[in-house]
N, C-alpha and C positions, 0 to 999 in steps of 0.2 A: 984437781981434788974431785974426788970421787963423792957422789950424793946418794943418800939412802933415805928410808923413813926413819931411822934414828938420830936425823940431824937435829942439834938444839936449838940450830940459829932459825928455824921454821922459813927457810927459803925454798924455791923452787929452782929446777935447774938452769935457769936464766939468771938467777940472782934475786928475783922478786920475792916478797914477804908473803908467805902463803895464809895471813890472817886479815881481818877485817879493816878497811881503811880507818884512818884516825880522824875523828870527826872535828875535834878541837884544832887540830893542824890545816884541815881546810876552812874552817870559819876564820882562823888568824889571815890565812891567805887572802879570804874574801875582803876581811877589813883593811888590809894592805893596799888594795888596788883601789878601794875605795877614798883612800887616805891619799894616796898619790896622783888621785885625779882630783879632789877637791882642796887638800891642804898641804900637798908633797907627802915624802915617805915617812916611815915612823922613826929613821934616823936624822930627820931634820932636813931641810932644803932651803935655797936661797928664795930672796922676794920674787925674783924674775921667775922663778919655777913655778910658784904658787899663783901667780897672776895668770900665767899661763893655763893652768889646769883650770882655773875659774872661768877663764874666757872659753876654754874648750867646753866645758859642763854647760854653759849658758847657750854656745851655738847648739849643742844637742839637745838642751830643752826646747830651744826654738824650732828645731827641725823636726821634733816629736809634736809639738803644739801645732805645727803649720801641717804636718801628715795627717792628723787627726781632723782638719776641715775639709779634706778632699774627697769627695763621693761622686758617684755617677748615678744620672737621671737617665732612665731609658726611654725609649720614643714612646711609649705608651703613656708616660708617667710625668706629673708636674711636681716640683719642691716648691712647696709653701714656708717662706723664709720670715721668721720673728728674730727682729734685733732687741735684745733687753725687753722681752716679753711683749712687743709691739710689733704687728703686722709691715713687714718692709717691700717683701717683693713676691713673685711666683715666677720660679725659673722654667725653662723647658728643658728638652733632652739635651744630653750631654756631660762632659767632664765638668763637674762645679767644685767652687771651693767657697766657704765662709768660715769666719774665724770662730773656733771653737769655744764654748762658755761665755761668747757674746751673742752668737746668734744660734738659733735653734730651728731647726728645719725640720718638715714632715713630707715623706714622698708619699704622694698619693697615685694611684692607678686610675686615668681618666677613660680608658677603652674598655677595660673589661667588664661584661654584663653580669652583673649579681642577681642570684635567684633568692627569692623569697616564698615561702609555701605556708598557707593558713588554712586549718579547717576549724569550722565551729557549727554549733547549731543555732540556728537564727529564727527570729516570728518574721512571718510575711504579713502583708496588709489584710488579706482575709482571716487573720489568727490562726494560721498552721506553722508547723515547725517544720523546717527543712534543714538537713546537713549538708553544707556547704564547702566544697575543698576550692580554694583559690591560690593560682601561682603568679606571681609579680617578678617580673625582670626589669631591673634598674640598673642606672650608670651614674656616676660621678661627672656633673658638667660644671661645676662650679667649684674647684678645690678650694678656694679661700672661704666660701660659708661652710663647705662640708668639715673645715678643720677649725674655725674660728667661732662660728656663729651658735653653733647647737652642740650640747653634750650628747656624745651617744647617737648619731644621725642615723645609723641602721635600725636600732631599738625604736627611734620615733617613727623610722617607716613601718614596722610591724605594728604599731599602735595606732598609725593613720589608717593602714591597710583595713584593719577590724573596724574602726570606727566608719570608713566610707563603704564597705561591704554591707553592713548592718543597717546604714541608711538605706542603700539602695535597696537591698533585699527585702527592708520593712516598707518600701513604698510599692512593691511588686505582689501580684497574687502568686498562689504557689504552682500553677500550671506554669506560667511564664518562667518561675524559677527552676522549674525541671524539665521543662522540653523545649518551647519554641522560643523562649524569651532570654536564652542563656548568654547569647551572643551581645545582645541589648544590653543587660546586665553589666556584662564584663567592659563594655565601653564606658557605660556610666561609672562604674567603680573607678575606671582608670582616670576619667575626667576630673572625679572628685577627690581623688586620692593625689592627682598634682597639684590640684588646687591647695590641698591641704601641706604639701610639701613646700609649695611657693610661700607659703603663710608661713611657716616654720623657719623659713630660710635653711633649709637644708642643703642646697646644693645638689639635690638629686632629681633625675629627671626618670620617668617610668617609660619603659619600652613596649612592654607588652603585658597585659592582663589577662589570663584566660581561665574559665571556670571549669576546672578538671573535672570537677564530679559534684553532682545536686542529687541528692535522693532523700525519701522520708524518712523519718525514723524506723526503727525495725519493727517497732510495735504495730505499726500500719502498712508495714510493707505487701503484706497480700492483698489487702485492699487497693492499694495504688497499682497494683500488678492487675487486678481486676478493670481498673478504669482504663489503663493502657491497652489492653486489650480489648475493650469497647469502644475505644477511640482508633484504634488500628480497624475493627470492624466497620466503623463509620467512613473511615478513608477508602474502605475496598467497595463498599455499597455506592458510596460517591462516584467512584470511577467506573462501576458499573453503570451506573446512570449516564454519567456521561459519555461511556461509550454508545449506550442504546440512542440518547438523544443525537449524537454525532452521526449515526445511521439513519436515524430518523427525520432530522430534519433537512438534510439534502433530497431526500425522496420528495418529501411534502413540498419544498421550493419547487421541484422539479414537476410534479403535478400542477402546482399552483403556475407556473409559468406556461406550461400547456394549456391550462384551462385562459388563460390570458390571451396565446396567442389565437386559441379557437373562437374566443369573443372576437377579437381584432377581424379574424378572417370573416366571421360571421356578419359583423358590422360594415365589414368592406362589401360583402355579397350583397346585405338589404340595400345599401346605399347605391350599389352599380344597379340593382333591380330597379331601384325607385327612380334613379337618373334616366334609366332605359324606357321604364313606363311613361315617364314625363316627356322623355323626347319623342315616344310614339305617339302619345296623346297629341301633342303639338302638332307633329305632321298629319295624324288623323284630322284634326280640326280644321288645318288648312286645305286638306283635300275636301272635307265635307261643306266648307263655305264654297269650295269651286264647284260642286255636283252633291247637293245634299242627297237627292232621292237614290241616285245610285252608291253613293257611300252608305245609306242606311239599308239599303238592300244587302250590301255586301257585308256590311258587319252582322245583320240578322243572319245571313247564311252561314258565316264565321261561327257564330254562336251555336246555332242549331249542330253544325258540322261537328262542334267540340263535344255538344252533349251527346249526340249520337255515336260518336266514336266511342267515348266511354260506357255505353250502355250496350247490354247484351238482349234487352227485351225492349220491345217498341208496342206502346198503347196508342191506337188510332180511333178516334171518334168519327163516327160516320155522320154525315149531316142526314137528317131528316129520321134517324131511326133511334132505337134504343140500344143498339148493340154496340159492343165496343170491342174494335178488331185487335187481337193480341197478335203478334209478330215474334216467335222464340228464334233471333238471329242467331244465337250462340249454336243450336240445336242445327241449325241450317247450315251454318258455317263447318260445324264439326262433319254433317255428312256430305258436304261438298268436298272437304279435306279426304275422306276417305274415298272416295270416287276418284279423286286424282292419284292418290296412294296405289289403288287397286289399277288403274290404266294410265302407268307414267307415260311420259310422251318424251322424245329426244330433245324437243325445242319448246321454246316459251308458249305454243299454240295451244296445247293440252291446258295449260294455266289459264291461258286468257278464255278458252272456249269454256271451262268449268265456271268462270266468273259468271260469264255470259247465260250460262244455263241457269247460275243461281239467282241471277237479276229477274230473268225470264220466271222463274218459278215465283219469285216474291210478288212479282207484277202479277200473275197470273192468279195467286191467290188473294191478293188484293181486290181484284176485280170479281172473283167468285164470292166473296163474301159482301162486297157491296151489293152485288144481285141479290143474294140472299137477304 
């Protein structure tokens, strides 16, 4: 039979109705299936069939209940199990099962490091205000305490962080909080924060505490910049002074060492001369004891020779007269040297004769003046 759009049966070419599904019919079919499972079909059934369906439904409920208690605990996680509201155990990684509606479990990640950041204005020991930004990294080390002993442990950590930071900053001066003391403040804050967390039984452990930023309020920022500049100038001048000292001190030490060595050399020289004089005096005393007259005359002649050697003029007192004989030896020697230079000789005979002539002239001059 042919099909066209004027067909009153509202069927498509394959024999299906072209209208919306019948909702009442679908609901009735669903009810029939439920009755067949729980109490038999709508037309009635025997007692054996009803018991079988009840057993099948009970087993299905047991399977669903059992499946609801299966869960997976990852390697970085721990499962805190409560039975009827009381702590039972903490399970490690693996596939776990607990009876639902009897046991209640909370899975906690004990490896992940959690961050917390806090920013606040704080008062220092010297009554200045600083703006401090601190970051805290922590992790869960005791899942039982984290789940059971305290409500909202992460919020407790935030409050304990602010309390510890205010205590440490309040015990420090402004310069330490802004410049060189930031690392020490971070370490003290970490220790105090961990003490608070242990006291509250949070089950948390602080890993790192870092002072990200510390600055004065905006109202005094310009004055603080001037202070920073002055401190930098202080460091620069101090470095220049240290450089100058490093160059001057070694030079002074070298001069001091040289003076010490000169003094030691002079000391050794004086000691050696004194020892030589003492030894010479001892030997001279021995010779004097053997021949006093000869030794005395020799000493006198040596003394006169030393004196006359260093003198260029000689004054001679003539016995029985009022005149003093004056011999200009330097001029006489100079004249003799000029004579030798004018009349050079190929051998030492010329110099010897010149000395003799000089001696003769001196003797003749002495005799002449004595006669006068």
